[in-house]
matplotlib code that plots the C-alpha trace (Angstrom):
import matplotlib.pyplot as plt

x = [3.0, 0.9, -0.6, -1.5, -3.2, -5.2, -6.3, -7.3, -9.3, -11.3, -11.8, -12.9, -15.5, -16.7, -17.2, -19.4, -22.1, -24.4, -23.2, -25.5, -25.7, -23.7, -25.4, -24.9, -22.0, -18.5, -17.2, -13.9, -11.5, -9.1, -6.1, -4.9, -1.6, -0.5, -2.5, -3.8, -7.4, -8.7, -11.6, -13.2, -14.2, -13.4, -15.2, -13.2, -15.1, -18.3, -17.4, -14.0, -13.8, -10.8, -11.1, -9.0, -7.6, -5.2, -4.1, -1.7, -3.7, -1.4, -4.2, -8.0, -8.5, -12.0, -13.7, -17.5, -19.9, -23.6, -22.7, -25.8, -23.6, -22.4, -24.1, -24.2, -20.7, -17.2, -16.1, -13.4, -14.2, -11.1, -13.0, -13.0, -10.8, -13.5, -13.5, -16.9, -17.3, -20.8, -19.5, -16.1, -14.9, -12.6, -11.7, -14.2, -17.2, -18.8, -19.6, -22.0, -21.7, -18.1, -16.6, -13.0, -12.5, -8.9, -7.4, -3.6, -2.8, -0.7, -1.7, -0.3, -1.9, -5.0, -6.5, -8.7, -10.3, -14.0, -15.4, -19.0, -19.3, -22.5, -24.8, -26.9, -25.7, -25.7, -21.9, -19.2, -15.7, -12.6, -9.2, -6.1, -2.8, 0.8, 3.5, 6.9, 5.8, 4.4, 0.6, -1.1, -4.4, -7.5, -9.9, -13.6, -15.8, -19.6, -22.3, -20.3, -21.5, -20.1, -18.2, -19.9, -16.7, -12.9, -12.6, -15.0, -13.0, -9.6, -10.5, -12.3, -10.3, -12.0, -10.6, -7.1, -7.5, -8.4, -5.0, -3.3, -5.3, -4.6, -0.9, -1.1, 0.0, -3.0, -0.9, 1.4, 1.4, 0.0, 1.2, -0.7, 1.1, -1.5, -5.2, -7.6, -11.2, -13.5, -16.8, -16.2, -12.4, -10.0, -6.2, -4.0, -0.2, 1.8, 4.2, 3.5, 5.9, 6.4, 8.5, 8.2, 9.7, 12.0, 11.8, 10.8, 9.1, 7.2, 5.8, 2.2, -0.2, -3.8, -6.7, -10.3, -13.0, -16.7, -19.2]
y = [29.7, 28.9, 25.8, 28.0, 30.5, 27.7, 26.3, 29.7, 30.4, 27.2, 28.0, 31.6, 30.8, 27.7, 29.5, 32.1, 29.7, 27.1, 23.5, 20.9, 17.1, 14.9, 13.1, 9.4, 9.9, 10.1, 13.6, 15.0, 15.5, 18.4, 17.9, 21.3, 19.8, 18.6, 20.8, 17.6, 17.2, 13.7, 12.7, 9.2, 9.9, 12.9, 13.6, 15.5, 17.6, 15.5, 12.0, 10.9, 9.8, 8.9, 7.0, 7.7, 11.1, 13.1, 16.6, 19.0, 22.2, 25.2, 27.8, 27.5, 30.4, 31.8, 29.6, 29.6, 27.5, 26.8, 27.4, 26.6, 25.4, 22.4, 19.2, 15.7, 14.7, 16.0, 17.5, 19.6, 21.7, 22.6, 25.4, 28.1, 26.0, 25.2, 22.4, 21.6, 19.6, 18.5, 17.8, 18.8, 17.4, 19.8, 20.1, 17.5, 19.1, 18.6, 21.6, 21.7, 22.8, 24.0, 25.5, 26.5, 28.8, 29.0, 26.9, 26.1, 22.5, 19.5, 15.9, 13.5, 10.2, 8.6, 5.1, 3.5, 5.5, 5.4, 6.7, 7.2, 6.6, 8.7, 6.3, 3.8, 0.2, -3.0, -3.4, -2.2, -2.4, -2.8, -2.0, -3.3, -2.1, -2.9, -0.5, -2.1, -4.7, -2.2, -2.3, 1.1, 2.1, 0.3, 2.1, 1.3, 2.5, 2.5, 2.3, 0.9, -1.3, -4.8, -5.5, -8.1, -9.4, -9.4, -7.0, -4.5, -4.7, -4.4, -1.5, 0.6, 3.8, 4.6, 1.4, 2.3, 5.7, 4.0, 2.3, 5.7, 7.3, 4.3, 4.6, 8.3, 9.4, 10.6, 12.5, 9.6, 7.4, 3.9, 1.1, -2.1, -5.4, -8.1, -8.1, -10.8, -10.9, -13.8, -12.0, -11.0, -10.5, -8.8, -8.3, -5.8, -5.6, -2.9, 0.0, 3.5, 6.1, 9.3, 12.3, 14.2, 14.5, 12.1, 10.1, 6.5, 3.4, 1.6, -1.9, -2.2, -5.1, -4.2, -6.6, -5.6, -7.3, -6.7, -7.4]
z = [22.9, 19.9, 21.6, 24.6, 22.3, 20.5, 23.9, 25.1, 22.0, 22.6, 26.2, 25.6, 22.9, 24.6, 27.9, 26.2, 25.1, 26.7, 26.6, 25.1, 25.9, 23.5, 20.7, 19.8, 17.4, 18.9, 19.3, 18.1, 21.0, 21.5, 23.8, 24.9, 26.3, 22.9, 20.6, 18.8, 17.5, 17.0, 14.8, 14.8, 11.1, 9.0, 5.7, 3.0, 0.4, 0.5, -0.5, 1.0, 4.6, 6.8, 10.0, 13.2, 12.0, 14.2, 13.3, 15.0, 15.4, 15.2, 15.1, 15.1, 12.8, 13.2, 15.8, 16.1, 18.2, 17.4, 13.7, 11.6, 8.7, 10.7, 9.7, 11.2, 10.1, 11.0, 7.7, 6.0, 3.0, 1.0, -0.8, 1.9, 4.3, 6.8, 9.4, 10.8, 14.0, 15.2, 18.7, 20.2, 23.5, 25.3, 29.0, 30.1, 28.3, 24.9, 22.7, 19.8, 16.2, 16.2, 13.0, 12.3, 9.3, 7.9, 10.7, 10.5, 11.1, 10.0, 9.6, 12.2, 11.3, 9.8, 9.4, 6.8, 3.9, 3.0, -0.3, -1.3, -5.0, -5.0, -7.0, -5.2, -5.5, -3.5, -3.4, -1.0, -2.2, 0.0, -1.6, 0.0, -1.4, -0.6, -2.0, -2.3, 0.2, 2.7, 3.5, 3.2, 4.8, 3.6, 1.2, 1.5, -1.4, -0.8, -3.4, -6.3, -9.2, -9.2, -12.5, -14.7, -16.3, -15.8, -18.8, -17.1, -13.9, -15.4, -17.7, -15.0, -14.6, -11.3, -9.8, -11.0, -9.4, -6.1, -6.3, -6.6, -3.8, -1.5, -2.2, -1.4, -4.9, -6.8, -9.3, -10.0, -13.2, -12.8, -15.2, -14.8, -15.3, -14.4, -13.6, -12.6, -11.4, -10.4, -9.8, -6.2, -5.8, -8.1, -8.1, -9.9, -10.0, -11.5, -11.0, -9.6, -11.0, -9.0, -9.7, -6.4, -3.8, -5.5, -8.7, -8.0, -9.5, -6.8, -7.3, -6.3, -5.5, -5.0, -4.0, -4.5, -2.5, -3.3, -0.5]

ax = plt.figure().add_subplot(projection="3d")
ax.plot(x, y, z, "-o")
ax.set_aspect("equal")
plt.show()
């Protein structure tokens, strides 16, 4: 019933406005049969991006088309709980500037993570983490300074935070055991200690590649 209501809300609002041709960027795609919404790239709160995101949309909340607040990127703003979609593919048509305010949804899956550090630099950093032997999604951080020394690399708290974010436990405690850096590639090993949902100490290996 909830999926039918969600699909009906899309159809009603979409049918009330003119459709525009698609732009170059890939649109988000809503599947009314499953209630799933797929994003090629989703930006979270301005600087964190996830590739290949799929959410289960329970309710669209307040749905608008031709919303002037929608920019060029698919984005979610946690302050206000607003999902903004430049192009939405639904029922064989593409609709422009869609916003969902206070939607109800759950995360199904996501791919690599991309972070914009916010300060211009020539380096892009790829962070690959294995947690207890299991690879987790890649983090790519754009616009980062390249460390000049091993000490600068190993003592950078933002890099250690990247390890936690990649492992999906930003509130956990990170204890580093070893750290090396050769000017372009770094490696950290250590233990991630979590308390919820269960207490655990997870061995972590992280490789950092500057390009």
